[in-house]
N, C-alpha and C positions, 0 to 999 in steps of 0.2 A: 223374630217377624216370619209372619207364617208365608213360604212362598204363594206367587198368584199362579191362579190357573185360569187356563182357556175356558170358554166356554167346553168344547169338546170336549176336552179332560173331566171338568165337573160333571157333563151327563154320563160321559163311562163311569166313572167313578159312584153316581147316584146307582146308572143302572146294576152293576156288579155288589154294590152294597145292599140294592132291595133282593139281590137272589142270595144274599146272606154270606159271601165271599173274602168279604173284610178287607177290601183292596185298601184301604186309607191305611191302616196299619202294615197293609206289606210295605206300601211304598213309603211310609215314614223307616221301617226297617233298611230298606234300602239305600233311602240317605246318608242312614247313619252311619251304614255300612261303608260306603261310598265317599261320604264327606269326614268323617272323625275316626272310625274304627280300623277301617282296610283301606284307605285313601292310598292309590297306586297312580292317581294323575302325575303325571311329567311336570316338574317344577311346582306343583301344586296349584296347577292353572288349566282353566278348561282352553284348548288349544281347538284351533280348524285341523282335521286330520286330512289328510289326502283322499281322495275317493277312489275305492274301485270301478266303480260305474265309469267314474271318468278315464281312468286310465286304460280299462277295456274299449273304451271311445277313441281313444291315443293310440294304443296298438292297431288299430283297423284302420286307422287314417294313417299311420307310419308304413305299414305292409302294402297299402293299397298304392303309396307313394314310391316305395322301392319297386314294386313289382305290378305297375299298374292294371295290364289286362289279366292277371291271375286273382289278384284280391281287391280289383276295383272292378271298371268295366269291361266286360268283353269285347266291345263293339267301339274303342277307341279307334283313332286315324291320325297319321301323322301332322294333321293339323290339329286335332285337339289333344292329344294327348300330355305335351309341356301343361297345359292352360289346367290338364286334371290335375297331375301330379301337383302343380302349386297351388291349388283350389285346398289339395289333400295336405300339402307341409304347414299352410297357413291356419288351417283348422286342427292340426297336431300340434300346433308349436304354440299356439295360442293356449291350448289344454294344458300344457307340457309345460309352461310360464309358470299358471297359476298354482298347479298342483306340485311344483319344485318350490314354491315361496311357502306352500303347506308345509311341506315335509322339512325344510329348512329348521322353521322351529324344534324339531327333534333331532337334528345333527349339528347345530353353530348354538356356540354360547351368544350369538349376538341375537338381540331382541327388539332394537332399533328398527322396524318396519321401512325406512325407507331403503336401508343398508341391505335388508333383506330382498324387498324388490328388487335393487341392483343387482344384488349377487343371484336371483332367481335368472335374472335378465341376461346376465353373462352367462349363467349354465347352458339357457336354451339355445343363444348362440350357439356356443361352441358345440351342442351337438347335434346342431341342423348343419355345422360346416365337417363332421365326422359322419355324416352320414353316406356320401359318396365311397368312401371308403370302407362304411358297415357292408356296404353291398359289393364291394367288390370282393370280401371277404366270404359271404355270403354266396355268388355264385360258386366261387371254389367248393364249399360244401355241399352245394348242390351237384354240384359236376361228380363229387366224390360219389355221393349217393348215387347217382345214376348210374358210374363207373362201379361201382362197386356192388350192387344189386342183381343179378340175370332177368330177377322178376320186374326190373323196373322197365316201361316202355317210352319214356318220355319222360324230358324234362318238365313238360307241367302236371303229369301224374305225382314227382315228386314232390313239386308245390303246393299241389290241391290232396292229397292223401295221405302224405309220409308225417306221423307225429312228430319224429323226429328234427324232421326240420323245421317246424313249425316252433319245436324248443329253442333251437340251435338261433333262428331268426329271434325269439325273444330275447336268449340269451346275448346276443351280438347288441342288443339295443341295451339290455339291463347294465350288461357290464359297460358301457361306454357313459352311462349315466352314474354309473359307482364310481371309474376312476375320476368324473368330475365333478365330486363331491354330491352327489345326491342319493346313498344308500337306502336312505327309506323306500326312494320310489322305486330302484332297482331291486329291492327284496319283494316288493309287490308286485312288478313283475315277474320276478322267477317265482310269484306264489301263482301269479293266475296262469302261467305256463306248466306249473305244476297240476293244477287244477283240470286241465284241458289237456294233457296228454300222457300223465302220470310219471315225467320225468324230473327230476329236482334237480336241479344244477345252482347254486349259490354263483350270485353274479359278479364275486369276485374272483372266482376262480379262471385263470389264465390258459386259453384254448386256441390254440395254431388254426389256421387254413385247411382247406380238405378236410374238417369234421365230419364222422359220419355216425348218427346212431342208427342201427337197424331194429325194427321194431318196436324198443324203447322202452316200454311198459316196464318199471319197477325201476330205473338207471338212477345213479345217486352220485353226483360229482360234489365234494365240500368244498369248502372256500378257499383252501390255501392251495389245492389241485394246481397242475400246471402239466398242459398236455402240448403236444410238438406238433407236428404237420402228419398230413393223412394217416392218423388213428378212427380207427374204427371201434365201435362198441357193441355188443348186441344187449338184448334185454336183461333186466334183473342183473346189470356190473353196479357195484359200488365202488368208490374210489371215496373210502373213508379215512378217518381217524381211529388210530390205537389206543389210544389214554389220552386223558384231559388234566396235564399236571394244574395243582392247584397253589391258590397263594397262603399266605402263612394265615389267613383269617377262613379258609376253606373254599374262598369262591375260585371260579376258574381261572386260568390266565387264558388272556382272550389275546388273539391276532398273532400267535407264535403257528411255524409253518408244521404243521401237522396232515397234512394230505399227501399222497404221491405223486412223483413225477414221471409223467411216461412220453417217453421219447418217442423222436418221429417213427413212422411207418409202423406202429404197434396195432394189435388186433387181439382183444380181449373178449372173450367168448361169453354166453349166456351163463350166468348166475355167481361169475366169476367174483371174490371179495378181495380187493387190494387195500390193505392200511398201514397207516403211517407213514412217515416220512422216507418213504424208500424207491426206489428208480430202477425204473422197466426199463432196461437197454433198449436203443435204437433195433427195429425190426425183430423184435421177440414176439411171440404168438403166446397168450395164456389161456390155457381152455376152460371149458366149462366147468364151473363149480369146484375151482382151484377158490382156497383158502390160502392167500398170501400176504405174508409180514415181512419178510425181506427183500433185500435186492436181489434184481436177476443183470447180467450182463447182457449186451447186446447181441442180437442173433437168438437167445432162450428159447425154447419149445416147455411151455411146462404143463403138465396135465395131472390130474388126480392120481394116476400110477407112480408117478415121480413125487408127488408129495408124500403120498403114503410112504414109499420107500425110503426116503430120507427121514420119517419120523420112525423108522424101526432099525437107524441106524445105531449101535451100541456107543 
């Protein structure tokens, strides 16, 4: 049976066909690729996908709920601020419940619509109750940025102008969703943050409080990274994997620990690349443009000159 067409599509087809572009043949070829020769649809069925636009609105509402005068309205008063926060939360959680429901199709074996809605409601409720704790940790991150950057003039400047702050706000929210069982939404938030800031943090990465990314462009933090308290990264730092083990069939082994552990009070300067399941000991300083694939003890000070010296040893 031929697929039905809307009047708008028929008009478009007629218009393009009249221009001699042969749209009907292209549409038919794409259908063959999509439905027969190269079908990649999840479980072979059309599913409602989470909406990137909806998730962007969700993040706006959540930021306004967490920091009302900075990301909401600048003229709030003691009498109106709680009402405003409540309205932002209500809008955010309404969006989140629907987007979680859609995302669960891709991370759950359950197909029952009623069960998916129940699960989405539970995740949304649990996420909401985590928000005060998320804000507490974010305040420690903001204070770390203020105290760690001599160019910072105020907390408000940190909130309004620092891409690293935006990235960590989004990461804290994404990490909570990842922990609660909504990994696809978490990855979507991470990609929105990456697009906005140039900072790429996998939502599964574990990051302690008082975390500061200065400047930030080009920072990459992999899935199984563990970062302690009071850690500072500069631009173009990579916390990545050294190798990718394969299964017998050649597919990559997923979920194994393959990214660095960065202990408390570590500073990693611009352009440094740390690869593999190595440990950077507490209080260490990793210099700019260092390429590091082995663990270092607490209190280490690693520079390019030291790395070159190590390479020249017999």
